[in-house]
N, C-alpha and C positions, 0 to 999 in steps of 0.2 A: 654399303646402297647410297649412291648420292641422290639427294632427292633437289626436289624443284621446290617453286614458292608459288606454281598453280595448283589449283586445285580442278580435277576432273570430275569430282562425284565419284570412284572409282575404287574399288580393295585392290592391293597386291601381294602377292603370293610371294614367302620368305623361303631360305631353301628348310625342310626339314630339320628340326631341334633333337640332339640326341636326347634318349631318358626314353620315360614311358611313350608313345604313343598317345593322342589325345582322338581319340575318336570321334558313330551316328546319334541324330535324329531320324528321324526316319517316313516310312510310307501309309501307307495304304487306306483303307473308304472311314474308317472312324478313327475319333477324337477322343479321350479323357480328358474333360475340363476341369480345373479345380478353382476354386475365387477368380473367376475370370480369369484364369489362366489357362493355357490350354498345353500338356504335357506330349512332349511326342514319346508314348507308346506306340506305335502307329503300327510300326513296322513289326516289332515284336508282337505284338497283339497278332497281324498277322501271319509269323511264323509259328505260331501258338496254336493258329487255326489251319496253317496247312493241308492242302486235299478238299476246302471247300470250295466249290463252284465258283465263278465269277467270271462276268462278263467279256466275254473275248474281244467284244465291239469295241474300240476304240474310239474317244470326239478328236475332233480337227475343226480346229477355230481359223477364223478369221483375220491376217493380223489387222490392228488398230493401224491405220493411217495419221492418226492423229497422235500416235503416242513418237517417243523420243528414240531416234536408231543408238544405240547403244555404242559407249563408248569407249574404247581400249582400255585393257586393265595394266597401266602403267606403274612407277615408284615414284608417286608424288606426295608432298605431304608436306607440311612445316618440319617432322621428326619422325620418326620411328618410333613405335610404342616399345619403352624401355621398363616400365612397371608391369610387376604381376600381384596377382591376386591370386595364388597358392600355385597352381598349374595356370592359369587363365591369363592373358593379359588386361593389362589391364593400363588408366594414363589415358583412354582415347581423347582428340581432339572434339571442344564444341561447334562442330560443324561438321554441313552433309558427310563429309569423310570420313570424318571421327567414326557418326552414328553406324554408316555401313559397314566400316571394320569393330568394331562392338560389338553388331549382329550378328555377323559373319562368323565371329572367334565364339560368342556364346551360342554360334548353334552347333560347331564341334564339340562344346564343352557339353552341351545337353544331348550329344548323341553319339557319348562316349561308354565304355563298357562298365565306368565307375557307376552310371546312374542305377547299375543295377546293385549296387550294393551301399547298405544305408547308411555310413558315414560318410563317406565320399561322395556319396550321391547331396547330402544338405549341407555339404560345404562348393557344391557346383552350385543347388538353388539359393545358398546366400552369398555367392560373389559374383552373380549374371543377373539379380534380381533385387529388384524396392525393397526395401526394408518394410515397408508396408503391408507386403504381398507374402515375402519369403516366409513367415513363421505357419500360415496357414497351409502353407503350398507344401511346405516338407512333410505335415499332418498325411495330409491327402494324400502324396504320391509315397509312405509311406504305407498307406493302407493300397495304396494301388500295386505295386511291386510286394503283393504276398507272396506268401510261401508254396503257396498254389499255385500261382501264376509264373511264378520264377521254375516250378518244376515243369510248366508246361514247354518248357522253351528249354527245356534239359539240364536247365541249373536245381544248385543244391539252394538251401532256407538263404544263406549264406549271398548268392549270386556267383558260387564259383560252376566253374566247369569243371566235367566228370576227368580223370585225370586221362592222360593223354591227347583230349582234346583242346580246343582255344576257340574262345569265346569271341565272336567278332561282332560290335558297334562302331560303323566310322562311317562321321556324314563328313561328304564334300563339298564347299559350296563351288558352285558352280559360278556366279555373279551376281550383283545387288542393285537393289533399284531402289530411292526415297521414293516413298507413296506421298509421304506431306513430311511438314520439316516447319519447328514456330521456334525455334533456340531452342526453348528448355524440353521441349517434346518433338518426337521425331518417329515416324510410321516407316520401318524399310522392309522390306520382301529378299529375301536369299533364296534363290534355286541352288538347292541340291541335288546332287546324286551321294547314296549310301549305302552301306552292306548291314548283313546282319545273318546271323546265323553262328552254328559251331562248326569247325572248323577240324579235319584231320579221323584218322582211318575207323570207320563202322559209325560215322557222323549219320542220324536218320532228320537232322536240322542242319541240311546243308548252306551253306553262305550264297543269298543272293541280294541282286543291286536292286534298290528303287530309285525312284525318281518323283523329287516333292517342292513347292515352295512354302515356307517357312514366313509369317508373317511377324515380325515383331514390333511392339508398343515400346517403346522407350522413352525413359524422362531421365533429364540433368539431375541427377543427387551427388548432391555433397561437391565431389569433383570429378567423377567419370558417371558412362553412359549406365542405366540400369533399366532391367525387364519389366514393365507391368502387365502388362500381356501378351498372348503370343497365340496363333490359329497354324496352321497345316493344311495344307489342299494338293491332292496329290497330282505331278506334272508339274510343269512339259515334260513327257516321258517322248527321248526320240524312238527311234524304230530299231529292233537289234539289231547289231550288225552279226559278220558271220562268223568271232570268232569262236574258237574251241572252248568249252568248258574245262576248265584245269582241274587236277586231281585236288582231292578234299589237302592230300598231306602238302601243295604246291602252294595253296592258297594259307595255311595254316603258317607256314616258313614265312611266306611272303608278308601275312602281317606281322610277326614276329619282328623281321628284317627291314621293314619300310617305317621309319616314324614319319609322324603326321605334320600338317601343316601349322605356321600358325601366318593369319588372315591379320596383314596388318596394312598401314597408310606407304 
């Protein structure tokens, strides 16, 4: 890709990479907070509690006339991200654009199926968070992703789906916005949609889509951006279209056949 010298404050999307897809962070109405860090178990909790009554009303808001208009997502920046921290892109620029790119990539990692397995989860947490909060966060997450919780999702104690079924957990950032930037710290909002559920014939936890905004507080640590804390809110959620829901097997084939995206400058 060609790169420009100007920054437009947005991220760009690369073509899917080969290998294991990096899937979500998620949705719903409750949050799990640990050491000031809100972790994205929300859609999984909603999935586990499916069947509970929900308020059918939706809230509509009036756009803030003082808000900046959205800039196009275009391939700009001084250089592409080429570094890796495991499966997570690394080496983001120390500017607003780099902070947005880091926040989008971290949202993808924190919403992936790997978060439901102990070893991969620890690698993701340590790869995305400030070391000052990582140890406590790992311990709290191990407790949150308990065997009983995983069972309610249809997974075994190791976070593995039953034979013949595919567990889906994938976050897809739609856009990013810098709420605050000082040079060493940044607060970035990542508006996202997510997929979560069990795909395959006989699934009792079908894959559903969610909409949410993840707000990440980042700090420049060493030579990269790292998460200090995060929180998630529901929406903005668009009106559902008229698309017919696909069969569970079709969803499973799609998840296995389409890789995830890397979000970079």
